[in-house]
C-alpha positions as CSV (number, residue, x, y, z in Angstrom):
1,M,-171.3,-24.8,-52.5
2,R,-170.0,-27.1,-50.1
3,I,-168.6,-25.4,-46.9
4,N,-166.8,-27.1,-44.4
5,I,-165.9,-25.7,-41.0
6,L,-163.7,-27.0,-38.3
7,T,-164.0,-25.8,-34.9
8,I,-164.4,-26.8,-31.4
9,F,-167.7,-24.8,-31.0
10,P,-169.9,-25.9,-33.5
11,E,-172.9,-24.7,-31.7
12,M,-171.8,-21.2,-32.8
13,F,-172.8,-21.4,-36.1
14,S,-176.3,-22.5,-35.6
15,G,-177.9,-19.0,-35.7
16,F,-175.7,-17.8,-38.6
17,I,-176.8,-20.8,-40.7
18,S,-180.4,-20.2,-40.2
19,V,-181.2,-16.6,-41.0
20,G,-180.5,-13.8,-43.4
21,I,-178.7,-14.5,-46.5
22,V,-176.8,-17.1,-45.3
23,G,-180.1,-19.0,-44.0
24,R,-181.8,-18.3,-47.4
25,A,-178.6,-19.4,-48.9
26,V,-179.0,-22.6,-47.1
27,S,-182.9,-23.1,-47.3
28,N,-182.4,-22.9,-51.5
29,G,-180.0,-25.1,-51.8
30,F,-177.0,-23.0,-52.8
31,V,-175.0,-23.9,-50.2
32,E,-174.7,-26.8,-47.8
33,F,-172.3,-26.4,-44.4
34,K,-170.7,-29.4,-42.3
35,F,-168.9,-28.7,-39.3
36,V,-166.8,-30.8,-37.5
37,N,-166.3,-31.0,-33.9
38,I,-161.9,-31.0,-33.8
39,R,-162.5,-32.3,-29.7
40,D,-163.8,-35.5,-31.8
41,F,-160.4,-35.9,-32.8
42,A,-158.7,-35.9,-29.1
43,T,-156.6,-38.3,-28.1
44,D,-157.5,-38.6,-24.5
45,H,-160.7,-39.1,-23.0
46,Y,-160.6,-35.5,-21.7
47,G,-161.1,-34.0,-25.0
48,S,-157.9,-32.2,-24.9
49,V,-156.9,-30.6,-28.2
50,D,-154.2,-27.9,-26.8
51,D,-151.0,-28.2,-25.2
52,Y,-148.4,-26.1,-23.1
53,P,-145.9,-24.1,-25.8
54,Y,-142.6,-25.6,-26.5
55,G,-139.6,-23.2,-25.2
56,G,-142.0,-21.6,-22.6
57,G,-144.5,-18.8,-23.0
58,S,-148.2,-18.1,-21.7
59,G,-151.1,-19.4,-23.2
60,M,-151.7,-22.9,-24.9
61,V,-151.7,-24.2,-28.4
62,M,-153.9,-26.3,-30.2
63,R,-152.1,-29.7,-31.1
64,V,-151.7,-30.5,-35.0
65,D,-152.0,-33.8,-34.7
66,V,-155.6,-33.2,-33.4
67,V,-156.4,-30.6,-35.9
68,H,-155.1,-32.8,-38.8
69,R,-156.9,-35.9,-37.8
70,A,-159.9,-33.6,-38.0
71,L,-159.2,-32.3,-41.3
72,S,-158.5,-35.9,-43.0
73,S,-162.0,-36.9,-41.5
74,I,-163.3,-34.5,-44.4
75,D,-163.3,-37.0,-47.7
76,E,-163.0,-34.0,-49.9
77,P,-161.9,-30.6,-48.3
78,G,-161.4,-28.4,-51.5
79,Y,-159.5,-25.3,-50.9
80,R,-158.5,-24.9,-47.5
81,V,-158.3,-21.9,-45.4
82,L,-156.6,-21.5,-42.2
83,T,-158.2,-18.5,-40.3
84,S,-155.3,-16.8,-38.4
85,P,-154.2,-13.1,-37.3
86,K,-151.3,-13.8,-38.8
87,G,-152.5,-14.4,-42.5
88,E,-153.4,-12.5,-45.9
89,V,-156.1,-10.0,-44.9
90,F,-159.4,-11.0,-46.2
91,N,-160.7,-8.5,-48.8
92,Q,-163.6,-8.4,-51.5
93,K,-161.1,-9.6,-54.3
94,I,-160.6,-12.4,-52.2
95,A,-164.1,-13.2,-51.9
96,E,-164.8,-13.1,-55.6
97,E,-161.9,-15.7,-55.8
98,L,-163.1,-17.9,-53.1
99,K,-166.7,-17.9,-54.2
100,E,-165.5,-19.9,-57.7
101,K,-164.4,-22.8,-55.7
102,D,-166.8,-25.7,-55.3
103,T,-165.4,-26.5,-51.4
104,L,-164.0,-24.4,-49.1
105,T,-163.0,-25.8,-45.6
106,F,-162.2,-23.2,-42.6
107,I,-159.9,-24.3,-39.9
108,C,-161.0,-22.2,-36.7
109,G,-158.2,-22.1,-34.2
110,R,-158.4,-21.2,-30.4
111,Y,-156.1,-20.0,-27.3
112,K,-152.9,-19.0,-28.6
113,G,-153.4,-20.4,-32.2
114,I,-152.3,-23.9,-33.9
115,D,-149.5,-25.6,-33.9
116,A,-147.5,-24.0,-37.4
117,R,-147.2,-27.3,-39.0
118,I,-150.8,-27.1,-39.6
119,E,-149.9,-24.7,-42.2
120,V,-148.3,-27.8,-44.5
121,F,-151.8,-28.9,-44.7
122,V,-153.9,-25.9,-46.0
123,D,-153.9,-23.8,-48.8
124,R,-154.0,-20.2,-47.6
125,V,-153.9,-18.3,-44.3
126,L,-156.4,-15.6,-44.1
127,S,-157.1,-13.0,-41.4
128,T,-159.9,-10.4,-41.0
129,G,-158.0,-7.7,-40.2
130,D,-155.3,-6.3,-37.6
131,F,-156.5,-7.7,-34.3
132,I,-157.1,-10.5,-32.6
133,L,-160.7,-12.2,-31.8
134,S,-161.3,-15.0,-28.9
135,G,-161.7,-17.6,-31.8
136,G,-161.1,-18.4,-35.8
137,E,-165.3,-18.6,-35.9
138,V,-166.3,-15.1,-36.0
139,A,-163.8,-14.6,-38.5
140,A,-164.8,-17.7,-40.6
141,M,-168.4,-16.1,-40.8
142,T,-166.8,-13.1,-41.8
143,M,-165.6,-14.6,-44.8
144,V,-168.4,-17.2,-45.7
145,D,-171.1,-14.5,-45.4
146,A,-169.3,-12.7,-47.7
147,I,-168.4,-15.5,-49.8
148,V,-171.6,-16.8,-50.0
149,R,-173.7,-13.3,-50.6
150,L,-171.9,-13.6,-54.2
151,L,-173.0,-16.8,-55.6
152,P,-175.4,-16.5,-58.1
153,G,-179.0,-16.1,-57.3
154,V,-178.3,-15.8,-53.5
155,V,-179.1,-12.0,-53.5
156,G,-182.3,-11.0,-55.1
157,K,-180.9,-8.3,-57.2
158,E,-177.6,-8.9,-58.3
159,D,-176.9,-5.2,-59.0
160,S,-177.5,-4.7,-55.4
161,V,-174.1,-6.9,-54.7
162,N,-172.4,-5.2,-57.7
163,T,-172.6,-1.7,-56.5
164,D,-171.6,-2.9,-53.0
165,S,-168.4,-0.8,-51.0
166,F,-164.9,-2.4,-52.7
167,V,-166.7,-4.1,-55.9
168,S,-165.8,-0.8,-57.7
169,G,-162.6,-0.5,-55.8
170,L,-164.4,2.6,-54.0
171,L,-166.7,2.9,-50.8
172,E,-169.8,2.8,-51.6
173,P,-171.7,6.6,-52.1
174,P,-174.1,7.6,-49.2
175,L,-177.6,5.9,-49.2
176,F,-180.8,7.9,-48.5
177,T,-184.3,6.9,-48.0
178,R,-187.9,8.1,-46.6
179,P,-188.6,10.6,-45.0
180,R,-187.3,13.5,-47.1
181,E,-186.6,15.2,-44.4
182,Y,-185.6,14.8,-40.9
183,M,-184.8,17.0,-38.3
184,G,-183.7,19.2,-40.8
185,M,-181.4,17.1,-42.5
186,K,-182.5,16.7,-46.3
187,V,-182.1,14.0,-48.9
188,P,-180.0,15.9,-51.8
189,E,-182.0,17.5,-54.1
190,V,-180.3,15.6,-57.2
191,L,-181.3,12.0,-55.7
192,L,-184.8,13.1,-56.0
193,S,-184.7,14.9,-59.7
194,G,-185.2,11.8,-62.1
195,N,-182.0,13.0,-63.7
196,H,-180.4,9.7,-63.9
197,E,-177.0,11.3,-65.5
198,S,-176.6,14.3,-62.9
199,I,-177.5,10.9,-60.3
200,R,-174.5,9.0,-61.7
201,R,-172.7,11.9,-61.5
202,W,-173.1,12.5,-57.8
203,R,-173.0,9.0,-56.8
204,I,-169.3,8.4,-58.6
205,R,-168.5,12.0,-57.0
206,E,-169.7,11.2,-53.5
207,A,-168.1,7.2,-53.9
208,L,-164.9,9.4,-54.6
209,R,-164.8,12.0,-51.7
210,I,-166.1,9.3,-48.9
211,T,-163.0,7.2,-50.0
212,M,-160.7,9.8,-49.9
213,E,-162.0,10.8,-46.7
214,R,-161.8,7.2,-44.9
215,R,-159.9,5.0,-47.0
216,P,-157.3,6.8,-49.1
217,E,-155.0,4.4,-49.4
218,L,-157.8,2.6,-52.0
219,L,-157.4,5.0,-54.7
220,D,-154.2,4.3,-55.0
221,K,-154.8,0.9,-56.6
222,L,-157.7,2.3,-58.6
223,E,-158.2,2.4,-62.4
224,M,-159.6,5.9,-63.0
225,D,-160.8,7.0,-66.4
226,D,-160.8,11.0,-67.1
227,E,-164.1,11.7,-65.6
228,M,-163.0,10.1,-62.3
229,K,-159.8,11.8,-62.3
230,R,-161.2,15.4,-62.8
231,M,-163.7,15.2,-59.8
232,L,-161.3,13.7,-57.8
233,T,-158.7,16.8,-58.4
234,D,-161.8,19.0,-57.9
235,L,-162.2,17.4,-54.3
236,K,-158.9,17.4,-53.4
237,K,-158.8,21.2,-54.4
238,E,-161.6,21.7,-52.6
239,K,-160.1,19.9,-49.1
240,G,-157.2,22.4,-50.1
241,D,-154.9,19.4,-51.3
242,E,-153.3,20.2,-54.6
243,G,-151.3,16.9,-54.4
244,D,-151.4,14.4,-57.1
């Protein structure tokens, strides 16, 4: 996969592409990055990329002509993504979709954002959530990390990726490792039992429980078999909620 990043701060990505899973993906040839400094396409010797908004108001807006020239400098931009708090909220399903692209280009805005006309030149506008960041770079890193780790061969054990939170539609069940007991807190006995069926059922039930408590809206979209439906009914009864 090839990933292009348009930004006024390419140096922000130096550590990101050098360590961890993304760093290994680069070292092993699974992904290649190209960074385009938007300032290189400014029309003045100051490297200006922004201007005052038409109609008045506070803040500065990135110029569409400058950003578009930067985008046009890439011979094969592939699937073009604009990071913006006004975009569709990025999630695991979108990560799965984007991992199938041969080339991705992320456009990182700054200041109050980019002139709205830039959306004519992109395929999708994506957000990382209902909050404001200083710029699109951190959002792009978040999306890229989620996508790259899904590429075949990047993560050593594919099962580790397949059991992550959201992949099954549920949050991941609680995880435990050594020591067996710490400050009076013990690892659940079922996980030490060696009974694979009991462990499987415990993990499903705990995934349902933690999802119900922290992200109940995910259950509305979940396709459940009879076993999961029974478990969820029992959990709701324990909580004192008799609703569906």
